[in-house]
C-alpha positions in Angstrom: 2.1 6.6 -16.7 4.9 7.8 -14.8 6.9 5.8 -12.4 5.5 7.5 -9.5 1.9 6.8 -10.6 2.9 3.3 -11.3 4.3 3.0 -7.7 1.2 4.4 -6.3 -0.9 1.7 -8.1 1.4 -1.1 -7.1 1.3 -0.1 -3.5 -2.7 0.3 -3.6 -2.6 -3.1 -5.0 -0.5 -4.7 -2.5 -2.5 -3.0 0.4 -6.0 -3.9 -1.0 -5.2 -7.4 -2.4 -2.5 -9.2 -0.2 -0.9 -12.2 -1.3 -2.8 -14.3 1.1 -6.1 -13.1 -0.6 -7.5 -16.0 -2.8 -7.8 -15.2 -6.4 -11.6 -15.5 -6.4 -11.9 -12.9 -3.8 -9.6 -10.5 -5.6 -11.6 -10.9 -8.9 -14.8 -10.1 -7.0 -13.2 -7.0 -5.2 -12.0 -5.7 -8.5 -15.4 -5.9 -9.9 -16.6 -3.6 -7.0 -13.8 -1.2 -7.8 -15.1 -0.9 -11.5 -15.4 2.8 -11.4 -11.8 3.3 -9.7 -9.8 5.5 -12.1 -7.1 2.9 -12.1 -8.9 -0.3 -12.7 -7.3 -1.2 -15.7 -3.7 -1.1 -14.3 -4.9 -2.9 -11.4 -6.8 -5.5 -13.4 -3.4 -6.0 -15.3 -1.5 -6.8 -12.3 -4.1 -9.3 -11.3 -4.0 -10.9 -14.9 -0.2 -10.9 -14.6 -0.6 -12.9 -11.3 -3.2 -15.3 -12.9 -1.2 -16.0 -15.9 1.9 -16.6 -13.8 -0.1 -19.0 -11.6 -1.5 -20.7 -14.4 1.7 -21.3 -16.3 3.7 -22.2 -13.3 1.1 -24.6 -12.4 1.4 -26.4 -15.6 5.1 -26.6 -15.3 5.3 -27.8 -11.8 2.2 -29.8 -11.4 1.7 -28.6 -7.9 -1.6 -27.5 -6.2 -2.1 -24.7 -8.8 -2.3 -27.4 -11.4 -5.2 -29.1 -9.6 -7.0 -25.8 -9.3 -6.4 -25.2 -13.0 -7.5 -28.7 -13.9 -11.0 -28.1 -12.5 -11.3 -24.9 -14.5 -11.6 -22.3 -11.8 -8.2 -20.7 -12.5 -8.8 -20.7 -16.1 -12.3 -19.3 -15.7 -10.7 -16.4 -13.6 -8.3 -15.7 -16.4 -10.8 -15.6 -19.0 -13.3 -13.4 -17.1 -10.7 -11.0 -16.0 -8.9 -10.5 -19.4 -12.3 -10.2 -20.9 -12.7 -7.1 -18.5 -9.5 -5.5 -19.9 -9.3 -2.9 -22.5 -8.5 -4.4 -26.0 -5.2 -2.4 -26.0 -3.8 -4.7 -23.3 -2.5 -6.8 -26.2 -0.4 -9.2 -24.5 -3.3 -10.6 -22.4 -5.6 -10.7 -25.4 -2.9 -12.7 -27.2 -2.8 -15.1 -24.2 -6.6 -15.1 -24.2 -7.1 -16.0 -27.7 -4.1 -18.5 -27.8 -5.9 -20.6 -25.0 -9.2 -20.2 -26.8 -7.4 -21.5 -29.8 -8.3 -18.6 -31.9 -4.7 -18.5 -33.3 -5.3 -15.6 -35.9 -6.6 -13.2 -33.1 -3.5 -14.4 -30.9 -1.1 -13.6 -33.7 -2.7 -10.3 -34.5 -2.3 -9.2 -30.8 1.3 -10.5 -30.8 1.9 -8.2 -33.8 0.3 -5.4 -31.8 2.5 -5.9 -28.6 5.6 -6.0 -31.1 4.5 -2.8 -33.0 3.8 -1.0 -29.6 7.4 -2.1 -28.4 9.0 -0.9 -31.7 7.4 2.4 -31.4 8.5 2.8 -27.8 12.1 1.9 -28.9 11.9 -1.1 -26.5 12.2 -3.5 -29.1 14.2 -4.0 -32.4 14.6 -7.1 -34.7 17.6 -8.2 -32.9 16.1 -7.7 -29.5 16.2 -10.6 -26.8 12.7 -9.6 -26.0 11.5 -11.0 -29.3 13.2 -14.2 -28.8 11.9 -14.6 -25.3 8.5 -14.0 -26.6 8.5 -16.6 -29.1 10.3 -19.1 -26.8 7.4 -18.4 -24.2 4.5 -18.9 -26.5 5.9 -22.2 -28.0 6.5 -23.3 -24.3 3.0 -22.4 -23.3 1.8 -24.4 -26.2 3.8 -27.3 -25.4 2.9 -27.4 -21.7 -0.9 -27.0 -22.7 -0.5 -29.9 -25.1 1.2 -32.2 -22.4 -1.3 -31.1 -19.9 -4.4 -31.6 -21.8 -3.2 -34.7 -23.5 -3.9 -33.5 -27.0 
C-alpha cells in the first residue's frame, strides 16, 4: 500500500468513524461495509484503537477498565480480530494471547518478526524486538493483576 492510499484510508476512517462514535457503533458500521475494497485496513485501524483502549484501561483503571471488566470491550476485540485476514499477525497474536492459546500466539509473533525481517524493518539488534517483547510481558502482567490470577 502506498503512502497516498494509506492517507486516503485514514481520512475515510476519520470521516466515517469520528472519535466520539462508540466502539459498538463503529463495529456495526464496519460490518455494513464488509464489501468495501479497504475493509481490512479499516478494521485494522479499529482493532488498533480497541487494543489501545483495552490495554490503556488495564493500566490506568479508568472508565475503559470498567467497560473491559463487564466484557463488552474484550468481546469487541475478539469479534473484530476474528473478521481480519489471518495475515494480520500482530492482532492474531494478541487475540491468541488473550485466549491463552500461547503456541498460536508465539507462531504469530514469529510471523510478525519474519515479515519485519523481510521488509528490512527488523534486525536482531533492533529496538522493535525489545519493545515487542516488553509489551507482551507487560500485557501479561497487567492481565494477571487485573484478573487476579
